[in-house]
C-alpha positions in Angstrom: 0.0 0.0 0.0 1.4 3.4 -1.0 1.7 6.1 1.7 -0.5 8.9 0.5 0.2 12.3 2.0 -2.2 15.2 1.5 -0.4 18.3 0.3 -1.5 21.7 1.4 -0.3 24.8 -0.3 -1.1 28.4 0.3 0.2 31.2 -2.0 2.5 33.8 -0.6 -0.3 36.4 -0.9 -2.5 34.4 1.4 0.3 34.2 4.0 0.7 38.0 3.9 -3.1 38.5 4.3 -3.0 36.2 7.3 -0.1 38.0 8.8 -1.8 41.4 8.4 -5.0 40.1 10.0 -3.1 38.6 12.9 -1.3 41.9 13.5 -4.6 43.7 13.7 -6.0 41.1 16.1 -2.8 41.1 18.2 -2.8 44.9 18.5 -6.5 45.0 19.3 -6.1 42.4 22.1 -3.1 44.4 23.5 -5.1 47.6 23.3 -7.8 46.0 25.5 -5.3 44.7 28.0 -5.3 41.0 27.1 -2.4 38.7 26.6 -2.6 38.5 22.8 -0.6 35.2 22.5 -2.8 33.4 25.1 -6.0 34.7 23.5 -5.0 33.8 20.0 -3.9 30.3 21.0 -7.2 29.8 22.9 -9.0 30.8 19.8 -7.0 28.5 17.6 -7.5 25.5 19.9 -11.2 26.0 20.5 -12.4 28.1 17.5 -14.4 30.0 20.1 -14.6 33.6 18.8 -15.0 35.0 22.3 -11.3 34.7 22.8 -10.9 37.6 20.4 -12.1 41.1 21.2 -14.5 43.0 19.0 -12.3 46.0 19.3 -11.1 47.3 15.9 -13.2 44.6 14.2 -10.7 41.9 15.3 -13.2 39.1 15.9 -14.7 39.6 12.5 -11.3 39.7 10.8 -10.0 36.5 12.4 -13.2 34.6 11.9 -12.8 35.1 8.1 -9.5 33.1 8.2 -9.8 29.3 7.9 -8.2 27.7 10.9 -6.2 25.3 8.8 -4.8 28.2 6.7 -3.9 30.0 9.9 -2.1 27.1 11.4 -0.2 26.4 8.2 0.9 30.0 7.9 2.1 30.0 11.6 4.0 26.8 11.2 5.6 28.0 7.9 6.6 31.3 9.5 8.1 29.6 12.6 10.1 27.1 10.6 11.5 29.7 8.2 13.5 31.4 11.0 
């Protein structure tokens, strides 16, 4: 039996859009006094939008990003460095 691995690929533009969106969300969470990293991780793990503030439309912005795309972009970014 052949090992079949699913291949995911996002274009560079998609990664940049995700990065811009995450920066908006990060800054909105900081602005409201939250720990942005903890809140974003909580959102990613649970997909519960209440981890993200509505300040600066952050909740709406992050909810438009597919969680798989978000995770892929984060892993790629982490491993590039």
